[in-house]
Structures are given as C-alpha cells and as structure tokens.
N, C-alpha and C positions, 0 to 999 in steps of 0.2 A: 503494500500499500503506499509505504513512504517513498519507493523508486519511481511509482506512478505518479505520485503527488508533486515529485520533483520535476519529473517530466514535463507535467502539465505548465507548472511553473514556468520552467525554460521555455516552453512553447509560448506562454502568454507574454513574456519577456520580450522575446524575437518578435512577436505579433505587435507588441509597443514600440518597440525600435524601428522598425521597418515603416510604421505606421507616422511617426515622427515628420511633418511636414518641412522641418529645415535639412538641409545637407549636412552631414558630418564632415569635420576637416578630413580625415582620412577616406577620401571615397573608396568603397567596395569594403572596407574594412569590417564595419559592424554587421553588415550581411554575411559576409564569409567567415566572420568568427562565431557567428551564431551556428550557420550550416556545419562547419567544422567542429565547433564544440559539441554539437547534438550527434554529429558520426563519431564524433571521439568518445563520447560518454558510452555510447554503445559497445566500443571496443575496451573501454576502460581507459582511454587516455584523454580526457575531455580538454584539459587544459593546453595539451598538445595540438590537439584537433582544432581548438579554437586560435590559437598562434598561428598556425598552418593555413587555416581560412582566412586569415585576417591577411597575411601575406598574398595570399593566391588573389582573393578579393580585391587588394589594393592594386596588385599587377594587372589585373584585367581591367579595370576602371581606367588606369593611366594607359593602358594599350587603347582603349576604345576612344577616348580622349583626344589622344595622339592621330588616331585615324580621323575624327571627326575634323581636327583642325586642318589635315593636309588635304581635305577635299576643296 
C-alpha cells in the first residue's frame, strides 16, 4: 500500500510540474527527470534515473531549439 501511495504521489507531482504555465530554466530537465525517476524507481534506482532523465531531456530540448533557430 505504501509503494502504491508513493507512486501515486510521484505521479501527481509530475502532473503538477508539467501543468505549470511558466517554463523552467533548464528546459526539458523537469519532464526528463520525472520520466527517468519513475522508470528508475521501477528498477530500484530512482535518483540515478532522475539525473539521467534530466540530462537527456535537457539535451533533447537544446537540440530541438537549435534546429528551430537554424530554419
């Protein structure tokens, strides 16, 4: 029961972070950290998954922004 409650809380936190109308300073990091953290939690490495997800999300956001500027 505790595990499902913490997973529900993490999901609600993720939904709240994505629904915030302003953009974060590190674009892509929040969304990537949420996805990576949830995936990492499944295999027992939530913090490492969140860190990796943040890095990948930030990289993808930068790549998308540079492609948009190039056009």
